[in-house]
N, C-alpha and C positions, 0 to 999 in steps of 0.2 A: 356193654362197652363196645364202641365203634371199633371198626377194622383199624383205623389209624393209632387210636389209644390201645389196643391189643398189641400192635407192632411196636409202639413205642415203651410199652410196658415189658415186652420181651427183650427188647436192647438194652434196658436197663436192670434187667435182672439175669435169671439162669439162660444162658442161651442154648444149652444142650437139652432143654424140655420143647416139647410142641407149645406155642403161643396159643392161651386160653383161647375158646370157642373157635379153634380153626382143627379139622381134621387130622387126628396124629397119624392114620392110615395113609393119607394122600400127603402131610408134610413129610414123611420119613420117604415114602415110596418114590414121590416126585423129586425129592432132594431140594425142597426149597429152600431149606436153611442152608446149604452152600451156595446155593443161587442168589438168595438173598445177599448173603455176605459179601461176594464176588460182586454183584452191582453196586453195595455199599463201598468197598473199597475202591473199584472205579471210579466211583462219584465223588471221592477225597471226602465222605460223609463221618464227621466226629462223633461216634455214638455216646460219647458223653454230653454231647451238647446240639440234640438232633432237633431242638425246636427251628433252627433257621434253616430247614430242609424237609419242613413237615410238607409242603407242595409237591417235593419229587416222591416223599415216603408215601403219602396217600394214593398218586397216581400208580405207583409201582404196585401198593397193595391192591387196589381197584384192577389193574389189569390182571396180576399173576395169583391173587390171594382169596379173592371174593368167590372164587368156584369152589373153594375147599372150605368155606367157612359152614360149619354146621348149624341146621334150621333146630331152633329150640322148640321143643314139644315135650309134654309130661306124658310117659316117664321116659321115653329116651329122645336122645338127641340125633337129627339123620344128616349125614355127608350125603349132597346132593352129587357129588360129582360120582363115589365109588359105592353109594347106598348102605354103607355099613352104620350101626346104630351104636350109640354109648349112651349108659344110664347117666342121668344129670346128678353128679354126686353131690351137689348143693341143697 
């Protein structure tokens, strides 16, 4: 799943969980969830119709979230930012 699709799925789903493919440790520690929603609110983005702001979301994700994306490898997924490893549950 691409980073933009991960963020879109997060916006459409349970906003209390870490988006799939991103480091749960960094997501919580850096409080990206709150920062992201503050930015969404400032930009006036309707989370029910986010396709019209796809470019803005892609740029935000590339700038702020790409560093906490988990590197896929068997049997662990590793965060490049904090170095923690997570077992792939799939």
